[in-house]
N, C-alpha and C positions, 0 to 999 in steps of 0.2 A: 926463267920464271914462266909458269904455266897459268893458263886462264881457262875456266869451264864456260862454256856457253850453253844455256838451257834453250833447247829448240822446241819444248812442249807448249803447245797452244790448244787451249780447250775447245776452240772452234772446230778443231779437226776431229773431236770425238764423235761417236756415232749417237745422235739424239733419238730418244724413245718418243714415238708419236702416240699421245694419249687419245686423241680425238680423231680416230680415223674414220673412214666412210662406213665401214661395216658396223661398229658400235653405234655410230650416230643413227644409222638406219634402224637398228634394232630398238634403240631408245625411242625414236619417233614412232616406230610401230607399236610399242607398248603404250605410248601416250594416246595414240589414235584409238587403240583397242579399249583402253580405259574410258575415254571420252565417249565412245559408242555404247560401252556397257552402261555407263551412268545415264546417258541420254535415254537408252532403252528402259532402265529402271524408272526414270522420272516420268516417262510416257505411260508406263504401267500404272504408276501411283496416280497420275492425273486421270487415267481412264477409270480406275476404281472410285476415286473421289467424284468424278462426274456421274458414275452409275449411282453412288449413294445420294448425290444431290437430286438426280432425277427421281429416285424412289421416294426421297423426302418430299419433293414437289407433288408427286402423285398422291402420297398419303395426306398431305395437307389439303389438297384439292377435294378428296373424298370427305375429310372431316369438315371442311367448309360446306360441302354440299349436304351432309348430314345435318350440320347446324342450321342452315337455311331451311331445310325440311322441318326440323323441330320448331323453328320459329313460326313457320307457317301453320303447323299442326296444332301447336300450344300457344296460339296468339292470345294476348290478354282479352278476357271477355268483359263486357260491360256489366256493371253491377245490376243485379236483380232487385228491384225495389221491393217486391213482395217477400223475397227471401230475407232481405235486410230487415223488414218489418217483423218477420217471424223471429228472427234471431234477437232483436230488441225486446219483443214480447217474452220470449223465453228467459232472457237475463232478468227482466223485471219480475217475473213469476219467481225465478230462483231467489232473487233478493228478498221478495216478500216471505217465502218459505223460511229463509234464514232469520228474518226478523221475527217471525212467528215462533221459530224454535228457540231464539233468545228470550222471548217473553215467557214461554213455558218453562224453560230452564231457571229463569229468575224468579218464578214463583208469584208473578204478578196476578195471575188468574187463579191463584189458589193451589191447593195440593192436587197435582195431576197423577200422583202415584196411589191415591186412595188411602183409606184410614185403617186398613186391615192390620198393618204392622203395629199400629198403635194399640189396638185391642189385643193383639198377641202379647205385646209387652205387659199390659195390664193383667192378662190371665197368668202370665209366668209368675209374677210377683204376688204370690198367694201367702199372706201372713195370717197365722192362726189367731183368732180373736179380732180380726179386722176384716170388713167386708165393704164393698162399694155399693152405693145406692143410685149413683148417677155419674155419667161421663159426658162431657161436651167438648167437641173439637171443631173449631171454625177456621176457614181460609186455608192457608198453607201449613197448618199446625202451630201457628204462632200464638193462638189463643186457646188454651186448654183449661178445662175445669174439671175437677175431680170432687165428687161428694160421697161420703161414706160414714161408717160408724165403727167404733172400736171399743172393746171392752175396757181398755186402759189407754189413757192419753199418751202414755210412753211408747206405744206401738207405732204412733203416727210418724215421728221423725225417722224411725228405722225404715218404714215403708217408703217414705219420701226419698231417702238415700238410695234404697235399692231400686226404685223406679227410675231415678235420674241416671242410674248406671246402665240402663238399656241403650242399645246403639241408636234407636230411633229417637230417644229423648236427650241425647247428648247435645250440649250447647243451649238447652232450654232451660230457663230458670222460672221459678214461681215467685210472684210478687206478693201474694197475700195467703195467710193461712188463718181460718177462723175455727176455733174449737169451742164447743159449749156442751153443756150436759142438759138435755131437755128435761122438763118436769114430766112426771107421770100423769096420766089423765086423773082428773078429779073423781072421787067416789061419787056414786049415784045417791039419790035421796034415800033409797031402801037401805044402801050400805051404811049411810050416816045414821039412820034411825036405829040399825042394828048395832052399830059400833061408833058411838059419837066420837071417840077418841082418835078414830082414824080418819076424821074429816080433813085433816091437813093433807096436802099434796105430798107425795112420796117422790124422792129423787129417782131419776132413771138410772139403771145399772150400767149404761154405756154412755159414751160421749159421741157427738156428731162433729164432723170436720167438713170444711169447705176449702179446697185448695184451688187457687186460680193463678194463671200465669200472668194475668194483667189485673190491677186493682178493680174491684167491682165498680168503684165510682167512675173510672175511666172507661170501663166496658159499657156502663149505662149511658 
């Protein structure tokens, strides 16, 4: 009977040394170099930041100095009583001018544009067989009176329609219109003696009209 004896023991194998002195020294050198490089970079960054901070402080100091100089140069001045009084007087005068302009534009003082345009309107409306004997315009053109004669009474409404169509007459209305045919002058004594049958008055060949923007009773 045979028996095998195993004489192998792992402790007798050659062990590999991973952390020897040389690699550890190299690793330590790398760590020290990296730390030194990082320290140098941090020092450079801090130096740049310090320079920027110093430049900012200098700029801020200059601006504060300029601000103080401006405050001294442009210090608030005391109000000038005379100048303030002049400003108040000018404002009062300007307000008075505005009030006067409002009154003039409102027509309270009458027609400030004159009456020439009214007479141009009358001259443009020329109706054959109708003529004017009198025109009256009062105030701001709100009170207008027209007197005239016409060969036929039917010409008067046409004339009024054409007259109110003028730009200056727009918006104006006439309150009263009187039309009458005046009697002719009575014959003289010699004419009566020569022609007794012609002693009666003869009717006039034309009619007279009186056109008023306001009733005559109110105007009186």
